[in-house]
C-alpha positions as CSV (number, residue, x, y, z in Angstrom):
1,M,49.6,1.7,-45.9
2,A,46.9,3.3,-45.5
3,A,48.7,5.1,-42.4
4,R,51.2,6.8,-44.6
5,W,48.8,7.9,-46.7
6,L,47.0,9.6,-44.5
7,R,49.9,11.3,-42.8
8,L,50.6,12.6,-46.6
9,R,47.7,14.2,-46.3
10,L,48.2,16.0,-43.5
11,I,51.6,17.2,-45.6
12,S,52.0,21.2,-46.3
13,F,52.6,20.4,-50.0
14,R,50.9,23.1,-53.0
15,S,47.1,22.5,-53.3
16,L,46.4,19.6,-55.9
17,S,43.1,18.6,-57.4
18,L,42.7,16.5,-60.4
19,S,39.4,14.5,-61.5
20,S,38.2,12.9,-64.7
21,S,34.8,13.9,-67.0
22,S,34.0,10.3,-66.5
23,S,33.4,10.1,-62.4
24,S,33.7,12.8,-59.7
25,S,35.4,9.5,-57.5
26,S,38.9,10.2,-59.0
27,R,38.9,13.9,-56.8
28,F,42.1,14.1,-54.5
29,F,43.4,16.8,-53.0
30,F,47.0,17.7,-50.6
31,S,46.0,19.7,-47.9
32,S,47.2,23.7,-49.2
33,S,47.3,24.7,-45.8
34,H,50.2,26.9,-45.4
35,S,50.2,27.9,-41.7
36,P,53.2,28.4,-39.7
37,C,54.8,24.7,-38.1
38,T,57.1,24.3,-35.3
39,P,60.9,22.2,-36.7
40,A,59.6,19.3,-34.8
41,Q,56.2,19.5,-37.3
42,A,58.2,20.3,-40.2
43,Q,60.7,17.2,-39.6
44,A,57.4,14.6,-38.7
45,Q,56.4,16.6,-41.9
46,A,59.9,15.8,-43.8
47,Q,60.0,12.0,-42.6
48,A,56.2,11.6,-43.9
49,Q,57.4,12.3,-47.1
50,E,60.4,10.5,-47.3
51,D,58.5,7.5,-45.4
52,F,55.8,7.2,-48.5
53,D,56.7,5.1,-51.2
54,V,54.3,3.3,-53.5
55,G,57.2,0.9,-55.9
56,Q,58.3,3.5,-57.9
57,P,59.8,7.2,-58.0
58,S,57.2,9.6,-56.7
59,S,57.6,13.4,-55.7
60,A,57.7,12.5,-52.1
61,T,60.7,9.8,-52.6
62,H,62.7,11.5,-55.8
63,P,61.9,15.4,-55.1
64,E,64.9,15.2,-57.9
65,L,62.9,13.9,-60.4
66,M,59.7,14.6,-60.4
67,S,57.4,17.3,-59.6
68,P,53.7,17.3,-56.9
69,A,52.1,16.6,-60.2
70,D,53.8,14.1,-62.0
71,I,52.7,10.0,-61.9
72,T,55.9,9.5,-63.5
73,P,59.1,11.8,-64.4
74,G,58.2,14.5,-66.8
75,I,54.3,13.3,-67.2
76,T,51.6,14.5,-65.1
77,A,48.3,12.8,-64.0
78,Q,46.5,15.1,-66.1
79,E,48.0,13.8,-68.7
80,Y,47.7,10.3,-68.0
81,I,43.8,10.6,-67.2
82,L,43.6,12.8,-70.5
83,R,45.1,9.6,-72.3
84,R,42.2,7.0,-70.5
85,T,40.3,9.7,-71.6
86,R,41.3,9.5,-75.3
87,L,41.1,5.7,-75.3
88,L,37.5,5.7,-73.3
89,D,36.3,8.6,-76.9
90,L,37.4,5.9,-79.1
91,L,36.3,2.6,-77.9
92,P,32.7,2.0,-78.9
93,P,29.4,1.6,-77.2
94,G,29.5,-1.1,-74.5
95,S,33.3,-1.7,-75.0
96,V,35.5,-3.3,-72.2
97,A,39.6,-2.4,-72.2
98,I,41.5,-4.6,-69.8
99,L,45.5,-4.6,-69.8
100,A,47.7,-6.7,-68.0
101,S,51.2,-5.4,-66.2
102,A,54.1,-7.4,-68.4
103,P,55.3,-10.4,-66.8
104,V,58.2,-10.9,-64.6
105,Q,60.6,-13.4,-67.1
106,M,62.8,-15.6,-65.4
107,M,66.8,-16.0,-65.7
108,T,66.9,-19.1,-63.5
109,P,64.3,-19.8,-60.8
110,V,65.3,-17.2,-58.2
111,V,67.0,-15.0,-60.0
112,P,63.9,-12.5,-62.3
113,Y,66.1,-10.5,-65.6
114,T,65.4,-6.9,-64.9
115,F,61.6,-5.6,-65.0
116,R,60.6,-3.6,-68.0
117,Q,56.7,-2.3,-68.0
118,D,54.6,-3.4,-70.9
119,A,53.8,-0.1,-73.3
120,D,50.5,0.2,-73.8
121,F,49.9,-0.5,-69.7
122,F,52.7,2.3,-68.6
123,Y,51.5,4.8,-71.4
124,L,47.7,4.3,-69.7
125,T,48.3,3.9,-66.2
126,G,52.0,5.4,-65.4
127,C,52.6,2.3,-63.4
128,T,55.9,0.6,-63.5
129,Q,55.3,-2.4,-62.1
130,P,54.5,-5.6,-62.3
131,G,51.3,-7.6,-61.3
132,G,48.2,-5.3,-61.8
133,I,45.4,-5.2,-64.2
134,A,43.5,-1.9,-65.8
135,L,40.2,-1.8,-66.9
136,L,38.8,0.9,-68.8
137,T,35.2,1.1,-69.6
138,R,32.0,2.6,-71.7
139,H,29.0,1.0,-70.5
140,S,29.4,0.8,-66.2
141,G,30.3,2.4,-63.6
142,F,34.6,1.5,-63.1
143,A,35.2,4.1,-65.8
144,F,39.3,3.3,-64.8
145,C,39.4,0.4,-62.3
146,M,43.0,-1.5,-61.2
147,F,44.1,-4.3,-59.6
148,M,46.4,-4.6,-57.8
149,P,48.4,-8.1,-56.3
150,H,48.1,-7.3,-52.3
151,P,51.7,-6.0,-50.6
152,D,52.9,-9.7,-49.0
153,P,55.6,-8.4,-45.7
154,Q,57.8,-11.3,-46.7
155,E,58.2,-10.3,-50.6
156,I,58.3,-6.6,-49.3
157,L,61.2,-7.8,-46.9
158,W,63.0,-9.4,-50.0
159,Q,62.0,-7.0,-53.4
160,G,61.0,-3.9,-51.0
161,Q,57.9,-1.6,-51.1
162,L,54.9,-2.7,-54.1
163,A,52.1,-0.3,-54.8
164,G,48.9,-2.0,-53.3
165,V,44.8,-0.6,-53.5
166,D,45.8,2.9,-52.2
167,A,48.5,3.7,-54.8
168,A,45.7,2.8,-57.6
169,I,43.2,5.1,-55.9
170,H,45.1,8.1,-54.6
171,F,48.5,7.7,-56.8
172,F,47.6,6.5,-60.0
173,K,44.2,7.8,-60.0
174,A,42.4,5.1,-60.1
175,H,38.3,5.6,-59.7
176,Q,38.0,2.3,-58.4
177,A,40.7,-0.1,-57.4
178,F,40.7,-3.9,-55.6
179,P,42.9,-6.4,-54.5
180,L,44.0,-8.9,-57.5
181,S,42.0,-11.9,-55.6
182,M,39.2,-10.2,-56.5
183,L,39.1,-10.9,-59.7
184,P,37.1,-13.7,-60.5
185,K,34.5,-12.4,-58.2
186,L,34.3,-8.7,-60.1
187,L,35.6,-9.6,-63.6
188,P,31.9,-11.4,-64.6
189,Q,29.9,-8.0,-63.1
190,I,32.4,-5.9,-65.3
191,L,32.0,-7.9,-68.5
192,K,28.2,-8.4,-68.4
193,G,26.4,-6.7,-71.5
194,A,30.0,-5.6,-72.3
195,T,29.9,-5.8,-76.4
196,T,33.3,-5.8,-76.7
197,V,35.8,-7.2,-75.2
198,F,39.7,-5.1,-75.5
199,H,42.8,-6.6,-74.7
200,N,46.3,-6.5,-74.8
201,P,47.6,-10.5,-76.1
202,N,51.0,-9.4,-75.8
203,T,50.6,-9.8,-71.8
204,A,47.2,-12.0,-72.3
205,A,48.5,-15.3,-71.5
206,S,50.5,-14.8,-68.1
207,S,47.8,-12.7,-66.7
208,P,45.1,-14.3,-64.2
209,Y,41.7,-12.3,-66.2
210,F,43.1,-14.8,-69.3
211,K,42.0,-17.9,-68.0
212,L,38.7,-16.7,-65.6
213,D,35.5,-18.1,-67.8
214,A,34.0,-14.6,-68.1
215,F,36.8,-13.6,-70.5
216,Q,37.1,-16.7,-72.3
217,K,32.9,-16.9,-72.6
218,A,34.1,-13.5,-74.7
219,L,36.9,-15.0,-76.3
220,A,34.5,-17.8,-77.6
221,N,31.7,-15.6,-78.6
222,Y,34.5,-13.7,-81.2
223,Q,34.1,-10.3,-78.8
224,V,37.7,-10.1,-78.0
225,K,40.0,-7.8,-79.9
226,D,43.3,-6.6,-79.6
227,I,43.6,-3.3,-78.2
228,S,47.2,-2.6,-79.4
229,T,44.5,-1.1,-82.5
230,Y,43.8,2.0,-80.8
231,T,46.6,2.3,-78.1
232,H,49.5,2.7,-81.4
233,K,46.9,5.3,-82.7
234,L,47.3,7.0,-79.5
235,R,50.9,6.3,-79.1
236,W,52.2,7.8,-82.7
237,I,51.5,11.3,-82.0
238,K,54.3,12.6,-79.4
239,S,52.7,14.8,-77.2
240,P,55.4,18.4,-75.7
241,S,56.3,16.0,-73.0
242,E,57.0,13.1,-74.8
243,I,59.1,14.8,-77.1
244,T,60.6,16.1,-74.1
245,L,62.1,12.9,-72.8
246,M,63.0,11.8,-75.8
247,R,65.0,14.8,-76.7
248,E,66.8,14.6,-73.5
249,S,66.7,11.1,-74.1
250,A,68.6,11.3,-77.6
251,S,71.5,13.6,-76.0
252,I,72.0,11.5,-73.7
253,A,73.1,8.9,-76.4
254,C,74.8,10.7,-78.1
255,Q,76.4,12.6,-75.3
256,S,77.7,8.6,-74.9
257,L,78.7,7.4,-77.9
258,I,80.8,10.5,-78.2
259,Q,82.1,9.9,-75.5
260,T,83.1,6.1,-76.6
261,M,84.2,7.2,-80.2
262,L,86.8,8.9,-77.8
263,H,87.4,5.7,-76.1
264,S,87.5,3.4,-79.4
265,R,90.8,4.6,-80.8
266,T,92.5,3.3,-77.1
267,Y,90.5,0.3,-76.5
268,P,89.2,-1.1,-80.1
269,D,87.3,-3.8,-78.6
270,E,83.2,-4.1,-79.2
271,S,82.8,-5.7,-75.4
272,K,84.4,-2.7,-73.9
273,L,83.4,-0.4,-76.4
274,A,79.7,-1.8,-75.4
275,A,80.4,-1.4,-71.7
276,K,81.4,1.7,-72.2
277,V,78.4,3.2,-74.0
278,E,76.2,1.6,-71.5
279,F,78.5,3.3,-68.9
280,E,78.2,6.7,-70.1
281,C,73.9,6.0,-70.7
282,K,73.2,5.3,-67.2
283,M,75.8,8.1,-65.8
284,R,73.6,10.3,-67.5
285,G,70.6,9.3,-66.1
286,A,69.3,6.3,-68.3
287,Q,67.6,4.1,-66.9
288,R,68.7,1.2,-69.5
289,M,69.4,0.1,-72.5
290,A,67.1,0.3,-75.1
291,F,68.3,-3.0,-76.9
292,N,71.7,-4.7,-76.7
293,P,74.3,-2.2,-78.1
294,V,75.8,-3.7,-81.9
295,V,79.1,-3.2,-81.4
296,G,79.8,-4.9,-84.8
297,G,83.6,-4.4,-86.2
298,G,85.3,-5.2,-89.7
299,A,82.2,-7.7,-90.8
300,N,80.7,-8.1,-87.7
301,G,79.2,-5.0,-89.1
302,S,77.9,-6.4,-92.1
303,T,75.8,-9.0,-89.7
304,I,72.3,-6.3,-89.1
305,H,71.7,-7.3,-85.6
306,Y,75.0,-8.5,-84.8
307,S,75.0,-8.9,-80.5
308,R,78.0,-11.2,-79.5
309,N,80.1,-7.8,-79.1
310,D,82.8,-10.4,-78.0
311,K,85.6,-9.6,-81.0
312,K,88.8,-7.5,-80.9
313,I,88.2,-4.7,-84.4
314,R,91.6,-4.9,-86.0
315,E,93.1,-1.8,-87.1
316,G,91.3,-0.5,-90.5
317,E,88.7,-2.0,-89.7
318,L,85.0,-0.5,-89.3
319,V,82.7,-0.2,-86.7
320,L,79.0,0.3,-86.8
321,M,77.8,1.1,-83.1
322,D,73.6,1.2,-83.0
323,I,72.8,1.8,-79.5
324,G,69.6,3.9,-77.5
325,C,68.9,4.5,-74.1
326,E,65.6,4.3,-72.3
327,L,64.8,7.5,-69.7
328,H,61.7,7.5,-68.0
329,G,60.0,5.0,-70.6
330,Y,61.1,6.6,-73.8
331,L,63.6,5.3,-75.9
332,S,66.9,6.2,-78.4
333,D,68.0,4.6,-81.3
334,L,70.7,5.6,-83.1
335,T,73.8,4.5,-85.5
336,R,77.4,6.0,-86.3
337,T,80.0,4.4,-88.3
338,W,83.9,4.9,-87.7
339,P,87.2,3.7,-88.0
340,P,89.0,3.3,-84.5
341,S,92.3,4.6,-86.3
342,G,91.3,7.6,-87.0
343,N,91.7,7.5,-90.6
344,F,88.8,6.1,-93.8
345,N,91.1,4.1,-96.1
346,P,89.5,5.2,-99.8
347,Y,87.1,2.4,-100.3
348,Q,85.8,2.6,-96.8
349,E,85.0,7.1,-97.5
350,E,83.5,6.0,-101.0
351,L,81.0,3.9,-99.4
352,Y,80.7,5.7,-96.4
353,S,80.1,8.7,-98.3
354,L,77.5,7.2,-100.4
355,I,75.4,6.6,-97.2
356,L,75.9,9.5,-95.7
357,E,74.2,11.5,-98.5
358,T,71.2,9.1,-98.7
359,N,71.3,9.3,-95.5
360,K,71.3,13.6,-95.4
361,E,68.6,13.7,-98.7
362,C,66.3,11.7,-96.9
363,I,66.3,13.7,-93.7
364,K,65.5,16.4,-96.5
365,L,62.2,14.9,-97.0
366,C,60.7,14.4,-93.8
367,K,58.0,16.1,-93.2
368,P,54.4,16.0,-92.4
369,G,52.1,14.9,-95.4
370,T,55.2,12.7,-96.5
371,S,55.5,8.6,-95.3
372,I,58.0,6.5,-93.9
373,Q,57.2,4.4,-97.2
374,E,57.8,7.1,-99.6
375,I,61.2,8.7,-98.3
376,H,61.9,4.6,-98.3
377,N,61.8,4.0,-102.1
378,Y,64.0,7.4,-102.7
379,S,66.5,6.0,-100.3
380,I,66.5,2.5,-102.5
381,K,66.6,4.5,-106.1
382,M,69.2,6.6,-104.7
383,L,71.8,3.5,-103.0
384,M,71.3,1.2,-106.1
385,K,72.6,3.9,-108.4
386,G,75.7,4.4,-106.1
387,L,76.6,0.9,-105.5
388,K,76.2,0.3,-109.1
389,E,78.2,3.0,-109.7
390,L,81.0,1.7,-107.3
391,G,80.5,-1.7,-108.9
392,V,78.8,-3.7,-105.8
393,L,75.3,-3.8,-107.4
394,K,75.3,-5.6,-110.6
395,G,72.3,-5.3,-113.1
396,E,69.0,-3.9,-112.3
397,M,67.4,-6.5,-110.1
398,R,66.0,-5.1,-107.0
399,S,66.5,-8.6,-105.2
400,S,70.6,-8.0,-105.4
401,Y,70.0,-5.0,-103.5
402,H,67.8,-6.0,-101.2
403,Q,70.8,-8.7,-100.3
404,L,72.7,-5.7,-98.9
405,N,70.4,-4.0,-97.3
406,P,67.3,-5.8,-96.2
407,T,66.2,-2.9,-93.8
408,S,63.7,-0.1,-94.5
409,I,64.6,3.2,-93.9
410,G,62.9,3.3,-91.1
411,H,61.2,3.3,-88.3
412,Y,58.3,4.8,-85.1
413,L,60.3,5.5,-82.4
414,G,59.0,6.1,-78.8
415,M,58.0,3.7,-75.9
416,D,59.1,0.7,-78.0
417,V,62.3,0.8,-80.3
418,H,59.8,-0.5,-83.1
419,D,56.9,2.2,-81.8
420,S,53.4,1.9,-82.9
421,A,53.8,-1.4,-85.3
422,L,50.3,-1.3,-85.9
423,I,50.6,2.4,-87.8
424,S,51.2,1.7,-91.6
425,T,55.0,3.4,-92.5
426,D,52.5,4.5,-95.8
427,R,50.4,6.2,-93.4
428,P,51.3,10.4,-93.6
429,L,53.6,11.9,-91.0
430,Q,52.1,14.3,-88.9
431,P,53.6,17.1,-86.6
432,G,54.8,14.9,-83.3
433,V,55.4,11.8,-85.0
434,I,59.5,10.5,-84.4
435,I,61.0,7.8,-86.4
436,T,64.6,7.1,-87.8
437,I,66.2,7.4,-91.1
438,E,69.0,4.5,-91.5
439,P,70.2,4.0,-94.5
440,G,72.5,1.3,-94.6
441,V,75.0,-1.7,-96.8
442,Y,76.2,-4.9,-95.3
443,I,78.6,-6.4,-97.4
444,P,79.5,-10.3,-96.6
445,L,82.7,-11.6,-97.0
446,S,81.2,-14.1,-99.7
447,Y,79.0,-11.6,-101.5
448,D,80.0,-11.0,-105.4
449,A,81.4,-7.6,-105.1
450,P,85.3,-6.4,-105.9
451,N,87.1,-7.3,-102.8
452,R,88.0,-3.8,-101.4
453,Y,84.0,-3.5,-100.4
454,C,83.1,-6.9,-99.2
455,G,82.9,-7.5,-95.3
456,M,82.0,-3.9,-94.8
457,G,78.8,-2.8,-93.0
458,I,77.7,0.8,-92.6
459,R,75.1,2.5,-91.6
460,I,74.1,5.8,-90.4
461,E,70.8,6.2,-88.1
462,D,69.3,9.6,-86.7
463,E,66.5,10.4,-85.0
464,V,63.8,12.8,-86.3
465,L,60.5,15.0,-85.4
466,I,58.3,15.6,-87.6
467,T,56.9,19.5,-86.9
468,E,54.9,21.9,-87.9
469,T,57.2,23.3,-90.3
470,G,59.4,20.0,-91.3
471,H,62.1,18.0,-89.1
472,E,63.9,18.5,-86.2
473,V,66.5,15.8,-86.1
474,L,67.0,14.4,-82.2
475,T,70.6,13.1,-82.6
476,A,71.8,16.4,-84.5
477,S,74.4,16.5,-82.1
478,M,76.2,12.9,-82.8
479,P,78.6,14.1,-85.0
480,K,78.6,12.3,-89.1
481,E,80.4,14.3,-91.6
482,I,83.9,12.3,-92.3
483,P,85.8,15.7,-91.4
484,H,84.3,15.9,-88.1
485,L,84.6,12.1,-86.9
486,K,88.4,12.3,-88.1
487,A,88.8,15.3,-86.1
488,L,86.6,13.4,-82.8
489,L,88.8,10.7,-83.0
490,K,92.4,12.9,-83.6
491,M,91.3,14.5,-79.9
492,S,91.1,11.2,-78.2
493,S,95.0,10.7,-79.4
494,D,96.5,14.0,-78.2
């Protein structure tokens, strides 16, 4: 690994200087020489780039995805440094923050599930690999320190290259880095004199720091607190780079759902539609789905997080599809409901029109200063009124309404589907916040309502970016008006 880094320093890249205000040791320079080289030298340099591997995409191995300034596609090293600086500015003096990578989850004793990094760890480091621990301090020389697993040659043979100590320093821009085996020796020194220790409880139990005496002593002395109080605050407002990635993620989801909608008339089957949308998302560059797609045909659509996706959709039924994908750590989330046959019956159209109008009116309320809770309260009034007029809802009690829709009008969206969960929905929205608007109604077959409405589930969900002047609907390219849906579905049969 060290030899690779030495070769890389000789490669003629554009000059790159990255530093943090807290330590000059974070500086790392690529050569900026532009002197002519022979074809053999050029080939050697190209080979050095090709050999450079830190266990995840870099500009050397994936130039089609990343610039030399990036740590992850679309997010530069400078932005990651700024995130850590902002976190340290928020933490009380004398604090230490410990963040561990997400654990590897196993499907069987020898088969792992696809790894997904913990959002807070990813947000602060850019490392998408398991096994690492990051520390940020305000009371010692370790402003940003990483402990990395020692690459095992046998593991590399089976799993591929992993980031080690060299990558932590030179790629992830840690001020200092050590093998994970050094953690028991160094953690007591780092925690010595710390007034508060922050960590991520979601990943703590599986991380080696949790059982160490130094951490357990801090835990027993009530010095340990949840870092999410601060990281969720930072992640709540998206940077321009994050917004760009979320626009792209939303665009991929919209294009993929349109193709799936066209597919639904010929293949009205929940499992096939789930497979189709995942295929389309990945073909457009998504790394994975944001969650298991909800594909609820007929009465299955009245189960809010239905996930079996194993039934054929009958003629005349609606299908509710709630899908999202992940693009370089940033998620999309949208829902559409439509009849694969191409035509709404009159009762489906009545109920759908109520949900659509609620969706559009709630989106109009999205602007700086309002809150998700205010929009939610407005949606309840609008839906209760409409459902009473249709004869679906009887009486004035909200409890009856909540049987038909126990969900909120929306949630924050970002690196997690329910992003920045510790930020209250009462908090006034600010430019850069991204939320969902997703009114719906879910009427079980057994519900005491006119039979023509029973067994229907309808949701229309859009992603909305709050801007300085109002909002931008990131999923606006996905049709939702009844005439547009009919025209699109007609195309699939022409």
